[in-house]
N, C-alpha and C positions, 0 to 999 in steps of 0.2 A: 187463624182465628182473629177477629177484630175485637179490640178491647172497648167495651161499651162503658167502662167506668169513667172515661174522660168526657162523657156526653155524646160520644159518636153514635150515630144510628144509621141503619142501612135497610134497604129492602131489595128483594130480587124478583124481577118479572120474568116468569118462566116462558111466557108467550113470546116476548121480544128478546129473551135471554140478555136482559140489561140489569146491571147492579147499580142502584142509586145509593150513594154514600153522602150523609150529611154530617159535617164537622163544625162544631162551634168555632167562631172566629178567634176566640182566645186560645184555641189549641195551636194556632199557627205561631211560628217564631216571631217575636217582636223585632221590628226593624227600627233602627234609630238613625235619624239623619240630622246632621249639624251643619247649619249654614256657615257658621264661623267657629272653627275649632279653637279651644283654649290651648295655647302652646307656650313653650318656653324656648328661648334662644340662648346659645352659648357664645359669648363674645370671643373674638379672636385673641390669641396670646399677645400680651402687651410687651412691646420693646421699650427699653429705657429711653426717656426723652424729657424735654422741658419746654415751657413756653411762657411768654410774658404778654399779658393783655395790657394795653395802654389806651388811655383816653386823655388827650392833651388839648388845652384850649388857651388861646391868647385873646384877651378882651381889652378893648380901649373905649373909655367913655370920656365925657368932658372933664371929669375930675380925677380919674384914676386909671392906671394901666395895671393889669393883673395877668398872671399866668397860673393856671390850675391844671391838675391832672389826677387821674386815678390809675394806679398800677397794681397788677396782681401777678405774682410769680408762682408758677406751678411746676413741680418736678414729679415724674411718675415712672413706675415700673410695675412688675407683676405683684409687688407687695402693696400697692395702693398709690395714692397721690398725696403730696404735701404742698400746701398753698399758704402764701402770706400776701397781704395787700396793704396799700397805704394811700392816703389822700394828701396831695401836695397843693398848697396855696401860697402864692407870692404876689404881693402888691407893692405899692411905692414905699412902704415903711417896713414890712417884715415878711418873713417866710416861715410857714408852718408845715410840718410833716406829721401826720397823724396815722398811726397804724390802724387798720380796719380789722381784719380777721386773719388768724393764723391757725391752721388746723391740718391734721392728718385724717384721711378718710379711706376706708377699705370697704368696697361693695362686694357682696356675695350674691351674684345674680341667681345661682342655683337654689339658694335658700330664701331669696328675696329679702335680704337683710343688709344693713349698713352699720359700720362701726366708725365713730368719729371721736377724735381726741384733739381738743383745742377749743377755739371759739366756735360756737354753734348756737342753735335756737331750740328750745324745748317744744314738745307737743303741748296742745292745750285741751281741746274737748269743748263741750257745750257750756261749761260753767267756769273754766279757768281761762288763762290767757298766756300767750307766748312771751318770752323774754330772752335777751342775749345773755350768755354765760360762757365761762371757760371751764371745761371739764371733759367728761366722757358721755357718750350717748350710744346706746345700742338699740336698734329699732327695726321694725318691719319696713321694707321699702318696695312697695309694689311697682314703682316706676322702673325698677331694674328688669322687669318683665312686662313690657307694654302689651304683649299678646295674651297674657294670662287673664282670664275672666274670673274676678273674685267677687263681683256683685251678683245679686240674684238675676236670673234670666228665665223668662217664662218657658215652660215646656207645654206644648199643645199636642194632644193625642187624637188619633182617629183610627179608622179601620176601613178596609176595602175587601169586598168579596171577589173582585176580579182585578186583573192588572189595570192600574189607573194612573192618572197624572194629577198631581196636587199643585194648585196655584196658591201661593202664600201671599196674603195681603196684610201689611202692617199699617194701621191708620189709613185704610182705604188706598194705599199705594202698593202696587204689585212689586214684590221684592225678588222673587225667584220662583221657579217651577221644579218639581221633583217627580221622577217616575218611581212608582212603588209596586211591589208585588202584593198578591193577596195576603191579608192578615192584618194584625194591629201594627201601628207605627207611632213613633214619637218624633217630633221635630223640635230640636233644642238650639240654643245659642243663636237665637234670631237677632237680626240687626235692628233692635228696637231703640227708640229714643231713650237717652240716659236719664231723663227726669220727667216725671209726671204720669198722667193717665194715658193709657193706650189700649188698642184693641187689635187682636190678630184674628183673621178669618182664613180658613182653609176651604178652598173650592175643589172638591174631589170629583173627577169625571172618569168613569170607567169605559171599557171598550164598547159597551152598548149605548153609550151616550147618557147614561144615568148620572145625575148630579146631586151631590149633597154638600151642605155647608156646615162647618164646625166653627164656632166663635168662642173666643176667650178674651176676657178683659184682664188688664194687669196695671200695676202701679210701680214705676221704677224710680229709684232714688240713689244717688251716689253715696248717701249716708249709710245705706244698708250693706251688710256683708252677706254673702251667700251662706247657707247652712254649713256649719263646721269650719268656716274661715275665721282666722284670727289676725288681729293687728295689735302691735304692742310697741312700747317705748320705755326704756329705762334711762334715767339721766341723773347725773351727779356733778356738782362743781360749785363755782362761785359766780353769783350774779354780777353782770357787768353794767355799770352806770356810765352815762355820758358817752355812749357809743358814737363815734364819728367826731367827737370833740376832744376826747382824752385818750391817751395810748392804752393805759392799763389800769382802769379804775374798777378793780374787782373788790366786792364787799361780801355780802352774806353768803354763807355756804348753804347747800340744800341737797336733798335727795328726793326724786320724784319718779313716779311710774304710772303708765297708762296701759290698760288691757281692754281690747274690744273683741267681742265674740258674736258671730252670727248664730243665734240659737235656732232659728228657722229662717227660711227665705224671706219672712216678713217681720221678724223681730231681731233687733241688734241691740246689745247692751254694751255699756262702757263704764269702767271704773277707774278712778285716779286717786292717788295720794300725793301729798307734798309735805316734806319734813324739813323744818329749819330750826335753828337753836331757839328762836323766840316766837315761832309760828308753826302750827300744824294744820293741815286741811285734808279733807277727804270728801269724795262725792261720786255720784254716778248719774248716768242718764240712759234712757231707753228710747229707742226709735222703733215704731211699728206702724204697719199699714192698717188702715181701717177699711176692710173690704178691699175693693179695687179702685177706690176713688180719692183717698186722702192719706197723708202721712202725719202722725202725731209724735212729737218729741216732748219728753218730760225730763227734768233734771232737778237734783237736790244736792246741796253741798253744805258742809259745816266747817268753820275755821275756829281756831283757838289761838289768840295772841296774848303775850304776857301783859300788855297794857290794856288792850281793848276787851279782852275776855272772849267769850263764845259768841258766835254769830252765824246766821244761816243765809243761804240763798236758794230761791225756788224759781223754777222756770217751766213754761209750757208754750209750745208752738204747734200750730196745726196748719197744714198747707194742702191745697187742692189745685194741682196744676193740670187742668183739663185741656183738651184740644181747643176749646173755645174760651171758657171762663177759667181764670186763674186767680186764686185767692190765697192769702197767707195772713195769719194773725198770731202774734207772740207777745208774751208778757214775762218779765223777770222782776222778782222782788228781792231786795237786799236789806238785811238787818243793818242797823247802824254799826253794830260791832263786827260785822263780817269784814274780813281782811282779804283783799285780792293778792294774788301771787305777784311778787316783785313790786309791790306798791311803795310809794314814797309818801312822806308825811304831809306834803302840800298838795297832793292831787285831789281832784273832786271826788267825793264819795257819792255814788248813785244810790237812790232810794227805790225808784221803780223805773223800768224801761219797757215801753210798749211800742209796738209797730204793727201796722196793718197795710196790706197791699191788695189791690184788685185790678185785674186787667180783663177786658172783654172786647169783642169785635164790634165794629160799627160798619155794617154792610155798605152804607153810603160812601164811605171813604176807602173801603176795602183794606182796612187796617185796624189795629187795636188802639185802645186808649187805656193808659195806666194811671191809677190814682194811689198815692201812698201817704201814710201818716206816721210821724215819729214823735214820741213824747217821753222825755226823760225828766224825772224830778230828782233832786239831790238833797242830801241831808244838810249841806253847808253852803249852798249857793242857789241862785235862781234857776228855775226850770227851763228846759228847752223844748219847744213845741213847733213842729213844722209840718206843712202839708205841701205836696207837690203833685203835679199833673204832667203827663207827657203823652204825645201821640205823633203820628206821622202819616203821610200820604205817599203812595207810590203813583207817580205821574207818568205820562207817556214819554217815550224816548229816553228812558232810564233816569228820569229826573225824580227827585225826592223832596218832600216838604215835611219838616218836623217842627213841632211846637212844644214848648215847655214852660211851666209856670210853677213857682214855689213861693210860699208865704209863711213867715213866722207868725205863730199864734200866741206868743208870749209877750213879755213887756216890750220887746224891741219893735214888734209889728212890722218888720221889714218885709219887702217882697221883691221879686224879680221875675222877668219873663224874657223869652227868646223865641225868635222865628228863624229857622235856617232853611234855605233853599239851595239845592245843589243839582247840577246837571252836567253830564259829560259831553264834551264837544270834541269828538275824535280822541286824540291822545291827551286833551286838556280836561282838567276838572275845574268847574267853576262853582263858587259857593258864596251865598249871601246870608249874612247873619244880622238880624235886628234884635237888639237886647235893651232891656231897661233894668238898671241896677236899683238897689234899695233907696238911693237918694232921689230917684226919678230921672236920672240922666239917661238919655237915649243915645245909643251908638249903633251906627250902620257900618258893617265890615264886609269888604269885598275881597275875595281870594281867587286867584287863578294858579293852578299848580299842575305838575306832572308827577307820575308815580316814580319812585326810585326803584330801579330794576333789582332782581335778586342777585344778578351777577354784575360784571363790569358795565358801566353806563352812568347816566346822569339824570337827576331829577331836580326840580326847582319849584319855588312858590313865591308869589308876590301878594302881599296883603295891604289893603288901603282902608283907612278909617274915615268915614264921613265925606269921601271924595275931596278931601283937603290934601295939603302937602304932607301927608303922613303915610309912611310906607315901611313895611318890613319885608326885606328881600332875603330869601334863603336859597342856597344852592348846595346840592349833595352830589359828590362824584365818587363812584365805586371803581376801584381798580382791583387787580389781583392781590395787591399787597396791603391795601388799607382803604379806609373810607375818609374822604376829605369833605369838610363842611365850611361854608362861609355865610356870614349874616351881616346885614347892614340895616340899621334902624334910623329912620328919618322922621322928625317931628317938626311941623311948621316950616318945612323946607330946610331944616338944619340937621346935619348928621349928628345923632346923639350917641351912637354906639356902633362898634364894629367887633366882630368876633370871627376868629379862624379856629378850626379844630381838625384834629386827625385822630382816628381810632383804628386800632389794628392789633395784630399779634406778630411777634417775632419768636421763633422757637428753634429747637434742635431735635431731629429725629433721624435715626439711621446714619449718624455721623455727618448730617448735612443741615445747614441753616436754611430755614424757610421763613417766608412772610405771607401773611394772610389777613383778610378782614377779621374783625374781632371774634374770637371763639367764645368769650365770656366763660360760663361755667359748663360748657357743653363738651363736644369732642371735635376732632378734626381728621381729615383725610389728606394725604399727599398722593396725588395721582402722577404716575410716571408713564410716558408714552415712548420709551426707547429713544429719547433725544429729539423727537419731533416737536417743533415749536408751533405756536399759533393754532393748536388743536382745541376746539371748544369742548368743555367738560360739562355734562349735565347731571344734576342731582334731583331726583323726584320730578323729572321732566322739565326742570328749569335750568337754563344755562347759568352756571354759577362761577365759572373761571375759564381762563385761556392759558394754555401751557406757555412757559417762558422759553428763553433761548436754549435751556437745557432739557426741555421737554417735561417740566414739572409744573404742578399747580396744587396749591393748598387752599382749603376752604372748610368752614364749619359743617359738621353733620350731627344728626341726632343720636345720642347715646342709647345703647341697648335695643336699637331697632335695625331692621334691614334697611340699609340706605341704597336706593337704586341709583348707581353711578354708571353713566353711559358715555360712550363716544359714538359718533355716527359715521357709517361706512362712506357716505358721500362727502364727508368733511375731512378725510385723511387723504394724503397724497396717493396717486395711482400706484406708485411703487411700494406702498405700504399695504401689508396684508395681515389680517388677524381673524381668527375664528371666534373670538370673544369680544363682543361689543358692549356687554353689560356685566357688572359685578355687583354683589349685594353684601358688602361687609357689615359686621356688627362690632361696634367699639364700646369699650368701657367709657364711663364719664370721666371728664378731665384727663383724657389721654388721646393719643393719635395712632393712626395705622397707615401703612403703605398699601396703595392699590396700584399694582403693576399690570398694565395691559400687555399681553404677549404679542407685540407687533413685530413682524418680520419685514425688514426693509428689502425690497426687491428692485434691482436696477433693470428697468424694462426698456425696450427699444423696438421700433419698427424697422426691420431689416429688409433690404431689397437684394435678392441673390440672383446673379446671372451665371449662365453656363460659360465655359471657355470661349464659345462662339459669340458671346455678348447677348445671347437671347436669354430672357428670364426663364427660371425653372418653371416647369408646368404647374398650373393650378392643381391642387390636390396632392402635391408632393409632400412627403413627411420629412420634417426637419427635427433632428434629435440633438439636444445638448449632451455631449458625452459625459460631462461630470455629474449631471443630475438624472440622466436617462429619461428626461421629460420629452414628450413628442408634441410637435406643433404642425398644423396643416397650412401649407402655403395657399395664398389667394391669387388673385389676378396680378399680372405684372411682376410675378416673383416675390410678392410682398408677404412677409410673415411676422407676426407680433410675438416677440420672445420675452420671457420674464425670468427673473432670478439669474441675471447675467453676472459673470465675474469680469475682471479686467481682461483676461484672455480666455476665450471659449473655443472649444473644438466642436464644430457643427458637422453632422452627418446627414446628407440629403439622399433620400431614396425615392424612386418612383418606378413602377413596373419592375423590370429586372435591372434597373440602372442604379448606380450609387456613386456619390462623390463626397469629398471631405474638404473643409476649409477652416482656417483659423480666423476668429473674429475678435478684433480689439475694441474695447469699450472705454470711453473716457469716464472714469468713476467720479471725477470732480464736478462734472456738469450736473446742475440741479434739475434742469428741464429734461423732460423725456425726449430721447434722441431719435432722429431718423438717420439711419446709416445705409450707405450704399448708393449705387449698386456695388456689390462685392463679388 
C-alpha cells in the first residue's frame, strides 16, 4: 500500500500496464553540502623548551652614539608559556633597562579559551577602551581554532527533480560546482567575503538541460556572531601607567567583564561592566543587519565617579559596504561627567565624535575614490575637524598611481597632499612621491627597492629627496639564524646617521640549541633531515630556510594552523630516499615542535660486472644483494645500478640457468656517487 498522507499520488494505466507515481519534492531526504567545513584542530604535544627574541640596534649620529634593544624570553611546556621582556637603551651618558611585560599564558584550543596571569590588555567593546594592567584574564580566544566558523554564513537552499549539477556564483564569480541527487538541498559555509553586501546565485542544470537560477542576498560582518555563539572576557588586576617608560607603575585596581552573544545570525549583543574603588561603569551595544544591505550598531553606557558624578555615553553607527558604493556614518555623544576607563586627569575629554566615509567607483579610472570626514569636539579644548580624499589608478605594466589630500577644517586650517607613482621593473620596484605639507613645502621623493624574501636572501632600497645629495640607503639580509639590517642617511652630501641592526631568536628544544629569524609571539618549527645539509625547506610553498651542517633548520610558523612544510625530491641527494615529502604540524602559540623527515640514506653506485672470461654479464641478468634480497636488472656492457649498498656486499648474479657470486667493496667515505668496476 502507498501512503497518500505525505502528499504522494499515483495512477495506474491498465492499457500500458504503467504505474505513475508523483512525490512532492519535500518528501526526499535533504542533502547538505558545505564548501568549507567548520573544524577544530588539536595541536601536537608540547615538549619543554625556551627561546629568546632579540632586536639589537647600534646608531651613530653627528651628536650621539647609542645602543638599543628589545628582548623577550619565553619558556614553555605542556602547562603553558611564561614570558618576560625588556627594553634596553644606552647612549653617551646613561643606560636604561625597562621591563615591558611579564605573564603566564595557558591556551585551551579545544574550548577556544585562554587564561593569562601577569601583564596583559583588557577587552574593550564599542563604548569602552583597552588599557594595560597586571592581573588575571580569562577569555574566549577564537584564534586558537582558525578553522572554526563562528560568524554567520549564508545558507542557500534549492531543489532538483532530476540528477543535476549546481554551479555556485558568489558576487558573480564562480566558486565551485556540485553534483546533486533529486530532492531538496542546502549549501552552507560558502567562501563569501568577510565584510559587506554580497549575492549568491545557484545555477541548477538537470540531465535534460533544464536550467533554474536561485538567488540570495546577504550582509556579512566580522562584528556579528553566529546564532548561539558566545564571546566573553573576565579581567581583574591593577592598571599600569607609563608602560614602556617605567618598570612597575601599577595603580588603580579593577574588575571588569564582557559578554557577547549571537541572538540570531543577524543580531549580536554585547554587555560590559567595570568596577573600580572610585569609578563604576556599565553599558551595552547591539549590532544588527538591516535587511541585506546595511549594518547598524548602537551603544549606551553610564559611569559613576566619586568626583565627577554620573555621566552617559551614546553611540550609533550605520554602514553599507556594497560591491560598488560603500558608506559609513557614526556619531558618539559624551556627557561632561562621563569617565572613560583608565582615564587620567589631564587627558582631553571628548564631547562629540562624528565620522563619515563614502567610497564609489569611477569607471573612467577603473578604480574607487574615497572621501572621509572626522569631527571631534571637546569639553575642555579646541575641536578637531578634518576631511580627506584618496584614490588610485591601475595603469598598464603593473604600474599604480595614487592620490591623497587632507585638510583641517578647524582653527589650524592646515592641509596636505601627495601623489605616488609606482611601477615594477623586473625585480626592481620604483616609486615616486610628490607631497605638500601644511606649511606649503613641496617634496619629491624617489625610491628604488627590491623585496626582502621570505627565506634566506637580501633586499634593499635607496631613497632620494628632490634629486639633491640627500639619500637614505637600507639593506636587509636574511639568513637561517637572523635578519641583519643596515641604514645610512645622507643630507646635503654629508652622512648624518648610520644604523646597524640584527633581529632573531636563540632557543633550546629537545636538548639542542637553535637559531632562527625572529619568532616574535608566534611559534616555530625545527626541521631535521637526518644530517643532510643544504636542503631547502619550504613553508606554505615559500622557501624559508636551508638546513645547516647538522641537517637542521628553524623558522617561525603560524600557531594553531596546519603548516605545510615540505622538502622537494629533486633537491635531496640521489642517495637519499623518503616516502614523505610534506608534513602538516600544528603548534601551540609561543612554543616549538620538531619536524623529522624520515630520510633513509642509501649508498648507490653504478657497477660494471664481468664474467671470469672478462666478458660483461649479459643484459637482462638479475643481480641480487644478498643482505637486502633486492633484485636489479643488468643493462648493456654489464652495467647495473645498485642502491642501499653497505661497505661489503655479497652479489648473486643469475641468468638463464647460470649463477655466480662475488663480493663488492664500497668506499663509504666518498660523497659523490661512485662508478665501480669492472669487477
